[in-house]
C-alpha positions in Angstrom: 7.9 7.8 -13.4 5.8 10.4 -11.7 7.8 12.5 -9.3 5.4 12.0 -5.8 8.4 9.6 -5.0 6.1 6.8 -4.2 6.9 3.5 -4.4 4.0 0.3 -4.6 5.0 -3.2 -3.3 1.7 -5.4 -4.5 1.1 -8.0 -2.0 0.1 -11.5 -4.2 -3.5 -11.5 -3.5 -3.6 -7.6 -5.9 -5.1 -8.4 -9.0 -2.5 -7.5 -11.9 -4.6 -5.1 -13.1 -4.0 -2.9 -10.0 0.1 -2.8 -10.4 -0.8 -2.5 -14.4 -2.9 0.7 -13.7 0.4 1.9 -11.4 2.5 1.6 -14.2 0.4 3.0 -16.8 0.1 6.4 -14.9 4.1 6.1 -14.6 4.2 4.8 -10.9 7.1 2.4 -9.3 5.7 -0.7 -8.9 7.3 -3.9 -7.2 5.7 -7.2 -7.3 6.0 -9.5 -4.2 6.6 -12.3 -6.3 10.1 -10.4 -7.7 11.3 -10.0 -3.9 10.0 -13.1 -1.8 7.7 -16.1 -2.2 4.2 -15.7 -2.7 3.3 -17.3 0.1 5.5 -15.6 2.5 4.2 -14.6 5.9 2.5 -11.3 6.3 5.4 -10.3 8.6 8.0 -10.8 6.2 6.0 -9.2 3.5 5.6 -6.0 5.6 9.1 -6.1 6.6 10.3 -6.6 2.4 7.3 -3.7 1.3 9.6 -1.3 4.2 13.3 -2.4 3.2 12.4 -1.4 -0.5 10.7 1.7 1.1 7.7 1.0 -0.7 4.0 1.8 0.3 2.2 -2.1 0.7 -0.4 -2.8 -1.2 -2.9 -5.5 -0.3 -6.4 -6.8 -0.1 -5.6 -9.0 2.9 -7.6 -7.9 6.1 -4.7 -9.4 8.4 -2.5 -6.3 7.5 -5.2 -4.4 9.4 -4.1 -6.1 12.6 -0.3 -6.3 11.8 -0.5 -2.5 11.4 -2.6 -1.7 14.2 -0.8 -4.2 16.7 3.1 -3.6 15.5 3.3 -1.1 12.9 1.6 2.2 12.6 0.7 2.4 16.5 4.0 0.8 17.6 7.5 0.9 16.6 8.1 -2.8 14.6 7.6 -1.4 11.3 8.8 2.5 11.5 8.6 3.2 8.1 5.9 1.1 6.9 2.9 2.7 4.5 -0.2 0.8 3.4 -2.9 0.7 1.2 -5.4 -1.8 2.2 -8.7 -2.5 -0.2 -11.5 -3.6 2.2 -14.5 -5.2 0.5 -13.8 -4.4 -2.8 -14.1 -6.7 -5.6 -11.4 -7.5 -7.2 -12.8 -7.1 -10.7 -13.3 -3.0 -9.2 -9.8 -2.8 -7.5 -8.2 -1.1 -10.2 -11.0 1.5 -10.7 -11.0 2.0 -6.8 -6.9 2.8 -6.9 -7.0 5.1 -9.8 -10.0 6.7 -8.0 -7.7 6.9 -4.7 -4.5 8.2 -6.2 -5.1 11.8 -5.7 -5.7 11.0 -2.3 -2.8 9.1 -1.8 -0.3 11.7 -3.1 -2.1 14.4 -1.3 -1.5 12.1 2.1 2.3 11.3 0.9 3.2 15.3 0.3 1.4 16.0 3.8 3.2 13.3 5.5 6.2 14.2 3.5 8.2 16.6 5.9 7.1 15.2 9.0 9.1 13.0 11.4 7.0 9.9 11.0 5.3 10.2 7.0 3.7 6.7 7.2 -0.1 6.8 5.8 -2.7 3.9 6.2 -5.0 4.4 3.3 -8.4 2.2 3.4 -10.1 2.0 0.0 -13.6 0.7 0.1 -16.6 -0.1 -2.3 -17.9 3.7 -1.9 -15.5 5.4 0.5 -12.2 6.2 1.8 -10.3 6.3 4.4 -6.7 7.7 5.8 -4.9 7.1 9.5 -2.1 9.0 10.3 
């Protein structure tokens, strides 16, 4: 495993190629299907990712509102970090994630010593955005 200390929790809607790309880069990957039912409510998915001390990776736009309403901005998910694909075709998701890994590693390191180290990364077809 890479020494970044990041565990990735892969939502059911994320292509398997994304999980395989992370594993090929020696990253620790947890697939949703190994922890809970694939059709679990988003709030349960977020809670399971957080309980596993993992960054949730999703293509589900609903997590934007969950993070804004009850996660990043509030205190329900006090330790949940999120990587969300926005308008990225499934066929390009693994490639876009691979290009974002240095940014993700940097954001993780920046937040590591802080009281609130959560990160929120949005990966789009031609851009990436981070929120703290």
